[in-house]
N, C-alpha and C positions, 0 to 999 in steps of 0.2 A: 402593563402594556400587552394588548391582546395578541401581538405577533411574537411575544417572547414565551417560549415553552420551557417548563421545568424538565431538566434532564438528570435522571439518577444514574448511578454507576451500574447499569444493567446492559448486557450486550444488546446492541441495536437489533441483532437478528432475532431477538425474542420479543420484539415490540409489535404493537399494532402499526400498520402502515399509515403514516400521517398524511393528511391532506396537504396540498401545496400551500405554502405561505407567500404572501406578497413581499418581495424584498424591501427592506427599509433602506433609506438613502445612504447611510454610512454608519460605520462603527461609532464614530464620535457622537452622532446624533442620538444613538441608542444609549450610549454610556452616560452622556450629560443629561439625558431625560430620565432614564430609569435609575441611575446612580447605583449600580448593582454592588452588593456586598458579598456576592458569591461569584465564582468563575462564570464567565459569559463566553460561550462558544459561538463563533461567527462563521457562518458558511456563505460562500460566494458562488452561487449556482452559475452565474455567467462565466466566471473564471474556469469552473469545472467543465462546463460545456465546451468552452473554447479549447481547453487543453486536450479534451477528447477528440474534437474535430481536427486539431492540428496534428496530433499523433496519428490518427487514422489516415490523414492525407500524406504523411511522410513515410510511415513504415511500409516496407515492401512486402507485406503479407497480411495475414489475419491477426487481428488484435483481440486478446482476451484480457479483460480487466481482472486483476488479482484482488478479489473481494476482501480478503483479510486485511488489506491495507486501510480500508475504511468502508465498513458495511452499512453505514447509515442510509436508510432508505432515501433521504433527500439527495444524498450524493449519488446513489445508484440512478435515481431519476434524472439528475442533471447529466450524467454520463450517457444514459440512454438517449436523451435529447441531443447530445453531441454526436450520436451515431454508433455508440458501442452496442453490439448485439451478441457478443460472446463473453462468457464469464468463467474465470478460473476460480473454482470453489474448492475449499479444503475441509469442510465439515458438513454434517447433516443440516445444521441451522442455516449455513450459507446457501446450500442448495435449495432449501425450502423457501428462504426469503426471496431469492432471485426468481424462482418459479411462481411464487405468489404475486410478485410485482409484474413480471413480464412472461406472459404465457408463451410467447414465441421466442424467448431467449434460448440460445445454445449454451448449455451448461457442460463444463468439462471438469471432472473431479480429479484434480491434479496433485492431491496429497499422496505421497508414495506409500503410506501405511494407513489402512482404514480397517474398521471393524467389519465383520461380516454383515452385521445388521445395517450399518451405514451403506454398504454397497447394495444390499438388497433393497433397501428403502429408496435409494437414489434411482434404481432401475424401475421398481414397481410403481412408485408414487410420482416420480418426477421425470421419467423418460430419459435418464442419463445413460449414455452408451460409451462415453470416453473416460478412461481411467488410467492413472499413472501407477507405475510399480518400479521397484529397484531390487527385487529379489525373487527367487523362484517360489518361495512360499506365498508371497503376496500375489504373484501371477496366478498360482493355483487357486487362491482364495477368490480372486476376481472372476476367473473362468467358471468356478462353481456357483457363485452367488449371482452372477449376471447371466445365468442360463436362459432366462426369458428373452434376452436380446442376442442370443447366439446367432451369428450370421451378420450382425450389425455392430459388432463390438470394435471399439477403438482402443488399442493398447499402446501406451507411450512409456518407453523405458527411460528412467531418470539416470543419466550418465554423470559420473563424478568428474568435475573439471576444476582447474585452478581458479581460486578466488583472489589471486594477486591483483592489487590495484583497486580493490573495493574497500569501502569504509567498514563494511560488516561482512565477515567471513561466514558464509552459510554452507561450507563444505564438510562440516563435521558430523552431520546427522543423516543426510540422504545422499544417494548416488552410488551406482554400481561402478566398480573399477572396470577399465577397458576390457581386460581379459574375461571377466565375468559377464560383461555386457554382450560380448560376442555370442556366448552360449545362450544367454537369455533371449536375444533377438531370434536366434534359430528356433528356440523353444516356443516363443510367442507367435511366430508367423502363422502357423496353421490355424490358430484360434482367432486371428485378427482380420476383420475386413479392412481396417486401417491400422497399420503399424507405424509407430513414430519413435523418435528419439528426442528427449528433452534434457535440458541442463539448466543450471543457474550459476552465473559468474560472480555472484555476491551482490549484496545490496549497496546502492549508491556507488556503482562502478564508474570509476573516473578515467578509465582507459578504453576508448572505443575499440581498440584492437583486441581486447579481451574476448570479444564475441567472435572475431575471426579465428582466434587460436582455438576456442572451444569448438567452433564449427569444423575446423580441420581435424580435430580429434574425433569428432562424431563421424565425419566422412571416412576416416581411417578405420574406425570400429565397424561401421556398416560394410565397408569393403571386405574386411576380414570375415564378417559373418556370412557374406555371400547370399544375403536375402534382399528382396525388394523392400524398400521403406517408403512410406507414403507421406510422412510428415516430419519436418524438422522444426522443433519448438525451441527458440533461443531463450525462453524464460524471461525473467524480469531483471531488475538491477539498474534500469535506466535512471539516471540521476537528475537532481534538481539543484538549484543554487541555495546556499545558506549564507549566513553573515560573513563567513571567511572563506567561502568556496564558490568559485564560478566554474562549473564543469564545462567541457567542450559542448558545443551545441548538439542537440539531438540529431541534426542532419549528419553529423560526423558518424554517429553510431549507425544510422540507417545506411550510410554509404558503405561502411565496413561490412555490414551484414549482407547488403545487396551484392557487393563485389565477391564475397566468399560464396554466396549462393550461385552466382553466375559461373564461378570457376569449379563448382562441385562436380559437374558432369552428370548430375542426376537427371532423370527423365523430366520432361516439361510439366507433367502432372503433379510433381512433388509440391506439396503445400508448405509454406513457411508461416510459422506462428510466432507470436511474442506475447508476453504476459506482463505488461507495465502495471505498476501500482503507484508508487511514489510519484512517478513522472506525471501522472494524470491528476492527482488529488492534493499534493502537498500545498500548493499555492491557494487551494480553494477553502482552506480553513485556518482560523487563528483562535487564540483564546485571550480574553482580557482578564487580567488579575488585578487585585487591589493590594496596595502596600498596607500591611497592618502594623509594621514597626520598622524603623530604620536604626541600625546600630553600626555607625561608621560606614563602611562600604558594603555591609550586609543588609539585604532587604528581606524581611519576612513577609511572605505573600500567601494568598489563600488558595493556591494550587501548587502541586508538586509532583514528585516522581511516582507517587501512588495514585495520582490523578492523571492529568493530560500531559505531563512533562517528563515521562519516563525517559524519552530519548534525549533529554537535556540533563540527565542525572550524572553521577560521578564517573561512570564508565563511558559516557558518550564521547563520540568524536565529532559531534555536530554542534555548531553555534547558531542559535536561532536569532533572527532579526527581531529587534524590539523598538518600541517607540512609546513615549509618554503621552497619556491622554489626560488633559486638564482643561478646566474652564479657560476660555480665551482671555478673561479678565485678569488671569494670574499667569503672566508669561513665564516660560521656563528659562532657566539660565542657559546661556549659549555654550558654556564649557561642558564637555562631556567627560564622565569618569567611568572606569570599569567597576561594575558591581557584581556581587554574588547573591543568589537567591536561596532562601530556605523556605520549604513548603510547610503546610499547616499541621502535619502530623507530629507525634512526639518522638519519632524515629530520627536520630541524628544523620542517618543516611539520606534523609529527605532534603537533599541540597543539590543546587545546580550551580556549578562553578563558573559557567560562562567563559570569559567575562562578558557581561552585558553592558554595553555602552549606553548611558542614559544622562540626562541633564544633572549637573552637580547638585542641584537643590531638590532632587526627588525626595518625597517625604510621605509620612503616613497619610492615607486617604487618597493619594494619587492612584490612577489606573495606568497599567502597562499593557499594551497589546503585544503579544508574542506571535510572530508569524510562522508560516511554513509548517503548520501543525495539522493540515488536512490529512497527512499521512501518519499513521501510528500515533495519533494524539488521543482523541476522545475514546477510541475503541480499546485502549489499554487501561482505561480508568478502573479503579477498584473502589470498594467501600471501606477500606482500611481506616480504622480509628474514627469511623463515623462521618468522614468527610466525603459524602457521596452526592452532594447536591451541586447542580450547575444549571445554567439556563442556556438556551439556544435561540439564535435569531438568524435569519437570512438577510444579507446586506448586498447592496449594489456596488459599493466601491471596490477598487482593485486590491490585489494582494500587496503585502509589504515589499516583496521582491518581484 
């Protein structure tokens, strides 16, 4: 099928930029026509574009897409068409990819720890002027390596905040404690044309008030520092629905953020930023796997935790929606049973406990579509054990959720 592309387990940021593909009518039409024996990644550009448009319409500030969540060029193109013009990048490859695709994009290098080479290259080759930091050593590094843009430099301090109420705690690696942040803000102010504070409340944050609490801490820290701050970046963490979780609507998060911002007392020129990832792209991607063996309630499939299903692995807190794809001439049983998946590698850790609710008569040769994998799905694939092949199509039907 000419619209189906081979996809190997290589970071999309290192690939050629593909030409746009015409979306195919549906996942089912592709599967029943091509009958794939390897994983099939399905992108939904219309869903990605709509998610971007909706978020931009609702968020009360500037929206930066967190590229690490899904750096596929087709995804970036759909988000651009949805109105995204700012990108949160965290590596030299992400910076280069965004600049290669969008000459006019605004790139913000939001990884708090970077090599000197990465900083210098971002400045000299790609015109980046905004950088995050969470220590004095990193601040000194940025100031030294970004000397060519002295006078235009944006410095954003990553503040440590509570990750309570989030599915994935991201507080263990980055973030300056409030006492240290006071000194760092004072130290950074003379070198910054734009000084900001950023934080991350944790991935898949299920409590909208977490943003308000973090903003209050940021306000208190800025007041203690006694310096003017130009940007408050509330980071990412905005959630999406999964098979067993329906988070509060994004409007609730936007309301909490807007209310805290209004009460901050900061000057009217203060910019508010956000860095959504999962909320923009989760519904825009799925993977179709094939059952290779059934053993009771265990299904052996051709993708797993070393492929697109890392987030469904043994330590996952997420349950992904699934549905059976089968010829209409062979109707599926009405009864649904809970199943466990095993991936194709020889590693016994390559399992996904689910449970995944599927028709009771699921069997070898059937296909299963697993949804909400536009976030942290294909971009986490490896070539472990030689299972590095998959195919990709763009489809026009809607997400599973």
